C-alpha positions as CSV (number, residue, x, y, z in Angstrom):
1,X,-79.9,31.4,60.7
2,X,-80.0,28.8,63.5
3,X,-79.7,29.7,67.1
4,X,-77.5,27.5,69.2
5,X,-77.0,27.3,72.9
6,X,-73.5,28.7,73.8
7,X,-73.4,26.3,76.7
8,X,-73.5,23.4,74.3
9,X,-70.7,24.7,72.1
10,X,-68.2,26.9,74.0
11,X,-65.7,25.9,76.6
12,X,-66.7,26.9,80.2
13,X,-64.0,29.5,80.6
14,X,-65.0,31.2,77.3
15,X,-68.7,31.1,78.2
16,X,-67.9,32.8,81.6
17,X,-65.9,35.4,79.8
18,X,-68.7,36.2,77.4
19,X,-71.2,36.3,80.3
20,X,-69.2,39.3,81.7
21,X,-70.2,41.3,78.7
22,X,-73.6,39.9,77.8
23,X,-75.8,37.6,79.8
24,X,-79.2,36.2,78.7
25,X,-79.0,38.2,75.5
26,X,-78.9,37.1,71.9
27,X,-75.4,37.5,70.5
28,X,-74.7,37.6,66.7
29,X,-71.3,36.2,65.7
30,X,-70.5,37.2,62.1
31,X,-69.2,34.7,59.6
32,X,-65.4,34.4,59.5
33,X,-65.3,34.8,55.7
34,X,-64.6,38.1,54.1
35,X,-67.6,40.2,53.6
36,X,-68.6,40.6,49.9
37,X,-69.3,44.1,48.5
38,X,-72.8,45.3,47.6
39,X,-74.3,43.4,44.7
40,X,-71.5,40.8,44.3
41,X,-73.7,37.9,45.4
42,X,-76.8,38.8,43.5
43,X,-75.1,40.0,40.3
44,X,-76.5,43.6,40.7
45,X,-73.1,45.1,40.7
46,X,-72.1,43.6,37.3
47,X,-75.5,44.4,35.9
48,X,-75.3,48.1,36.7
49,X,-71.7,48.3,35.6
50,X,-72.6,46.9,32.2
51,X,-75.7,49.1,31.9
52,X,-73.7,52.3,32.8
53,X,-71.1,51.4,30.2
54,X,-73.8,51.0,27.6
55,X,-75.1,54.4,28.5
56,X,-71.6,56.0,28.2
57,X,-71.1,54.3,24.9
58,X,-74.4,55.4,23.5
59,X,-73.7,59.0,24.6
60,X,-70.3,58.9,22.9
61,X,-72.1,57.8,19.7
62,X,-74.2,61.0,19.9
63,X,-77.4,60.0,21.7
64,X,-78.7,62.8,23.8
65,X,-79.0,62.7,27.6
66,X,-82.8,63.1,27.4
67,X,-83.2,60.1,25.0
68,X,-81.0,58.0,27.3
69,X,-83.1,59.0,30.3
70,X,-86.3,57.9,28.5
71,X,-84.7,54.6,27.2
72,X,-83.4,53.5,30.6
73,X,-86.2,55.0,32.7
74,X,-83.8,57.2,34.6
75,X,-83.9,60.9,35.4
76,X,-81.7,63.3,33.4
77,X,-79.7,63.9,36.6
78,X,-79.0,60.2,37.0
79,X,-77.8,59.9,33.5
80,X,-75.5,62.9,34.0
81,X,-74.1,61.3,37.2
82,X,-73.3,58.2,35.2
83,X,-71.7,60.1,32.4
84,X,-69.7,62.6,34.4
């Protein structure tokens, strides 16, 4: 993230208005685009969704919770949360 001098970018009246609220401080202005949900950018959301569906499918086919916990390196409680 690059820092820019507000004096170089903003009109004088807007700069003076902002200075009433913060003066000499660093101000973060968020991006105008919609914020993405957790894991959408990195692909983690889709990875875990697919993994959890595989766990549910294997359990429907008769694989026990303890075996799923060992296979996916998760606790038995985590597997239960995914299933129920």
